[in-house]
C-alpha positions as CSV (number, residue, x, y, z in Angstrom):
1,M,73.8,-73.6,-40.2
2,E,71.5,-70.8,-40.2
3,I,72.0,-67.5,-42.2
4,I,69.9,-64.6,-40.6
5,P,69.5,-61.0,-41.8
6,L,70.0,-58.3,-39.4
7,P,68.4,-55.2,-40.6
8,A,70.6,-52.1,-40.2
9,F,70.3,-48.3,-41.3
10,R,67.4,-47.9,-43.8
11,D,68.1,-50.7,-46.1
12,N,71.3,-52.8,-45.2
13,Y,71.4,-56.3,-44.1
14,I,74.1,-57.7,-41.8
15,W,74.2,-61.4,-42.4
16,A,74.7,-63.6,-39.4
17,L,75.9,-67.2,-39.7
18,R,75.3,-69.4,-36.8
19,A,75.7,-73.2,-35.9
20,G,75.5,-74.4,-32.4
21,R,77.0,-71.8,-30.2
22,H,79.2,-70.4,-32.9
23,A,78.5,-67.2,-35.1
24,V,79.9,-65.2,-37.8
25,V,78.8,-61.7,-38.9
26,V,79.3,-60.1,-42.4
27,D,79.7,-56.4,-43.2
28,P,78.7,-55.0,-39.8
29,G,78.3,-51.4,-40.6
30,D,76.3,-50.9,-37.4
31,A,77.5,-52.7,-34.4
32,G,74.0,-52.4,-32.7
33,P,72.0,-55.1,-34.4
34,A,74.9,-57.6,-34.3
35,L,75.5,-56.8,-30.5
36,T,71.9,-57.1,-29.7
37,W,71.6,-60.4,-31.6
38,L,74.8,-61.9,-30.0
39,T,73.8,-60.8,-26.6
40,E,70.1,-62.2,-27.1
41,T,71.4,-65.6,-28.4
42,G,74.4,-65.9,-26.2
43,L,76.6,-67.1,-29.0
44,D,80.3,-66.7,-29.5
45,L,81.6,-64.6,-32.3
46,D,84.1,-66.7,-34.3
47,A,84.9,-64.1,-36.9
48,I,83.8,-61.0,-39.0
49,L,83.8,-61.0,-42.7
50,V,84.1,-57.9,-44.8
51,T,83.4,-57.6,-48.5
52,H,84.6,-54.0,-49.0
53,H,85.6,-50.9,-47.3
54,H,82.4,-48.6,-47.3
55,A,81.4,-47.1,-44.1
56,D,77.9,-49.0,-44.1
57,H,79.8,-52.2,-44.1
58,V,82.7,-51.6,-41.7
59,A,81.8,-48.7,-39.2
60,G,80.6,-51.3,-36.6
61,I,83.7,-53.4,-36.5
62,Q,85.5,-51.8,-33.8
63,A,82.6,-51.8,-31.3
64,L,82.0,-55.4,-31.9
65,L,85.7,-56.2,-31.4
66,A,85.6,-54.4,-28.0
67,A,82.8,-56.9,-26.9
68,Y,83.8,-59.9,-28.8
69,P,87.5,-59.9,-29.9
70,A,87.5,-62.1,-33.1
71,P,89.6,-62.3,-36.3
72,V,88.5,-60.0,-39.0
73,Y,88.8,-61.1,-42.7
74,G,88.6,-58.3,-45.4
75,P,90.1,-57.4,-48.8
76,A,93.9,-57.0,-48.6
77,D,94.0,-54.1,-50.9
78,E,91.4,-51.8,-48.9
79,A,91.5,-50.2,-45.6
80,I,89.5,-52.3,-43.2
81,P,89.4,-51.3,-39.6
82,G,90.4,-53.9,-37.3
83,R,91.5,-56.3,-40.2
84,T,93.5,-59.2,-38.8
85,H,93.5,-61.4,-41.8
86,P,94.0,-59.6,-45.2
87,V,92.6,-61.9,-47.9
88,G,92.2,-61.8,-51.7
89,E,91.6,-63.8,-54.8
90,G,91.5,-67.6,-54.0
91,S,92.1,-67.3,-50.3
92,R,90.4,-70.0,-48.2
93,I,88.8,-69.2,-45.0
94,T,88.0,-72.2,-42.6
95,L,85.3,-71.6,-40.0
96,P,85.3,-74.8,-37.8
97,G,82.6,-73.9,-35.6
98,L,80.2,-73.5,-38.6
99,G,81.6,-76.4,-40.4
100,L,82.2,-74.2,-43.4
101,T,85.2,-73.2,-45.7
102,L,84.8,-70.1,-47.8
103,E,86.8,-69.2,-50.8
104,T,87.2,-65.6,-51.8
105,M,86.4,-64.2,-55.2
106,A,87.9,-60.9,-56.3
107,V,84.8,-58.9,-57.8
108,P,86.1,-55.4,-58.5
109,G,83.8,-52.7,-59.8
110,H,81.8,-51.4,-56.9
111,T,85.1,-50.9,-55.2
112,L,88.6,-51.9,-56.6
113,G,89.1,-54.5,-53.8
114,H,85.7,-55.9,-53.5
115,L,85.3,-59.5,-52.5
116,A,82.8,-62.3,-52.3
117,Y,82.9,-65.3,-50.2
118,Y,81.6,-68.5,-51.7
119,A,80.9,-72.1,-50.5
120,P,78.9,-74.6,-52.4
121,G,75.3,-73.2,-52.0
122,L,75.9,-69.7,-51.1
123,V,77.7,-66.5,-52.0
124,L,78.1,-63.4,-49.7
125,C,78.6,-60.8,-52.4
126,G,78.2,-57.5,-50.7
127,D,77.3,-54.8,-53.1
128,T,78.3,-56.4,-56.4
129,L,75.2,-58.4,-57.4
130,F,71.7,-57.5,-56.1
131,S,68.4,-59.2,-56.9
132,A,67.4,-57.6,-60.3
133,G,70.4,-55.2,-60.0
134,C,74.1,-54.5,-59.5
135,G,76.2,-52.1,-57.5
136,R,77.1,-48.7,-58.6
137,L,80.6,-47.9,-60.0
138,F,82.3,-45.9,-57.3
139,E,85.9,-47.1,-58.2
140,G,86.1,-49.6,-60.9
141,T,85.4,-49.6,-64.7
142,P,82.2,-51.0,-66.4
143,A,84.5,-53.7,-67.8
144,Q,85.6,-54.8,-64.2
145,L,82.0,-54.8,-62.9
146,H,80.7,-56.5,-66.0
147,G,83.3,-59.2,-65.6
148,S,82.6,-59.6,-61.9
149,L,79.0,-60.0,-62.6
150,N,79.6,-62.6,-65.2
151,R,81.8,-64.6,-62.8
152,L,79.0,-64.7,-60.3
153,A,76.5,-65.6,-62.8
154,A,78.7,-68.6,-63.7
155,L,78.2,-70.0,-60.2
156,P,75.9,-73.0,-59.9
157,G,72.3,-71.9,-60.3
158,D,70.9,-73.1,-56.9
159,T,73.7,-70.8,-55.3
160,A,71.8,-68.7,-52.7
161,V,72.9,-65.0,-53.1
162,Y,73.4,-63.0,-49.9
163,C,73.7,-59.3,-50.9
164,T,73.6,-56.6,-48.4
165,H,71.0,-54.1,-49.3
166,E,67.2,-54.4,-49.7
167,Y,67.0,-52.8,-53.1
168,T,64.9,-55.3,-54.8
169,L,61.7,-53.5,-55.5
170,A,63.5,-50.5,-57.0
171,N,65.7,-52.8,-59.2
172,L,62.7,-54.5,-60.4
173,A,61.0,-51.3,-61.5
174,F,64.1,-50.4,-63.4
175,A,64.3,-54.1,-64.8
176,R,60.7,-53.6,-66.2
177,L,62.0,-50.4,-68.2
178,A,65.0,-52.4,-69.4
179,E,63.2,-55.5,-70.4
180,P,59.5,-54.7,-70.6
181,H,58.4,-58.4,-71.3
182,N,59.8,-60.8,-68.9
183,P,57.0,-62.9,-67.1
184,E,59.4,-64.6,-64.8
185,R,60.6,-61.3,-63.6
186,D,57.0,-60.1,-63.1
187,A,56.1,-63.1,-61.0
188,W,59.2,-62.5,-58.7
189,A,58.2,-58.8,-58.5
190,T,54.7,-59.9,-57.1
191,R,56.3,-62.3,-54.6
192,C,58.8,-59.5,-53.5
193,E,55.9,-57.0,-53.1
194,A,54.2,-59.4,-50.8
195,L,57.3,-60.1,-48.8
196,R,57.9,-56.3,-48.2
197,R,54.2,-55.7,-47.1
198,D,55.0,-58.2,-44.5
199,N,58.2,-56.6,-43.7
200,R,60.1,-59.6,-44.7
201,P,63.3,-59.6,-46.6
202,T,63.3,-60.4,-50.4
203,L,66.8,-62.1,-49.9
204,P,68.5,-64.3,-50.4
205,T,67.8,-64.8,-54.2
206,T,69.5,-67.4,-56.3
207,I,72.0,-67.3,-59.2
208,E,69.5,-69.1,-61.5
209,R,66.8,-66.5,-60.9
210,E,69.1,-63.7,-61.4
211,R,70.2,-65.0,-64.8
212,R,66.5,-65.1,-65.7
213,I,65.4,-61.6,-64.4
214,N,68.3,-59.4,-63.9
215,P,69.0,-57.0,-66.7
216,F,72.7,-56.6,-65.8
217,L,73.2,-60.4,-66.2
218,R,71.1,-60.3,-69.5
219,T,73.1,-58.0,-71.7
220,G,73.1,-60.3,-74.6
221,E,69.3,-60.4,-74.9
222,T,67.8,-58.8,-78.0
223,Q,64.9,-57.2,-76.2
224,I,67.4,-55.2,-73.9
225,A,69.5,-54.2,-76.9
226,Q,66.5,-53.0,-78.6
227,V,65.2,-50.8,-75.7
228,L,68.8,-49.3,-75.5
229,A,69.0,-48.8,-79.0
230,S,65.7,-46.7,-78.8
231,R,66.9,-44.8,-75.9
232,L,70.5,-44.0,-77.3
233,G,69.8,-43.7,-80.9
234,R,72.0,-46.5,-82.0
235,P,72.3,-49.9,-81.1
236,P,75.2,-51.0,-78.3
237,E,78.1,-52.4,-79.9
238,D,78.5,-55.5,-77.7
239,A,77.3,-56.8,-74.3
240,L,79.9,-54.6,-72.4
241,A,78.6,-51.7,-74.3
242,C,75.1,-52.7,-73.3
243,F,76.0,-53.1,-69.7
244,A,77.7,-49.6,-69.6
245,A,74.7,-48.1,-71.0
246,L,72.3,-50.0,-68.5
247,R,74.3,-48.9,-65.6
248,E,74.5,-45.3,-66.5
249,W,70.7,-45.2,-67.1
250,K,70.2,-46.8,-63.8
251,N,72.3,-44.1,-62.3
252,Q,69.8,-41.6,-63.6
253,A,66.6,-43.5,-62.9
């Protein structure tokens, strides 16, 4: 199976999964890139997967369905256009054409019904976890998003992380502020800068890499707590307070 990024808008990726003549697309906010790719490859669209209801993830669904009628899997608790299969925590989605079974994980915070789709070796996590960053809190609480990130961080380290925005360089710049001394993070930044100069994606990342470089997964680190204490005038009470302060700081950065 191949997983291919289809760039959309300014910095979105629609992830396309293919095996043989079968394809699945994830979060098609813009139908154009997916329609072009399907036409050029001549593949059959087996399904559409949706992580959450924001327009840049769902606005292309109806146009795709007009050309390629297919089941649409999406969060049961959110308004997803064209959804035929409401799914939630622990749902299993079998995609025979890809030889793949995905399990859904509830990861609220960015939105209340946000889902991730997991199979051994990969997670399609929408706007919850980014390389060196995380999604904004549009609907959930800091505790919800912190819990969702911890849940993703507990996946096997070699899990490839397919998030849906090319935010990596901006996230790395903030990560340098939050944790000034992190050589592994700086090495990843050098690699990502080279990728972007060549107009190549920085994604996927891996869970293990994110544990080592992503400040939002490192809220127990002394250095980050010290930086926040200097900024706030007091030390954060615990890892959740550290996370909330980081997220608020990032909102303003």
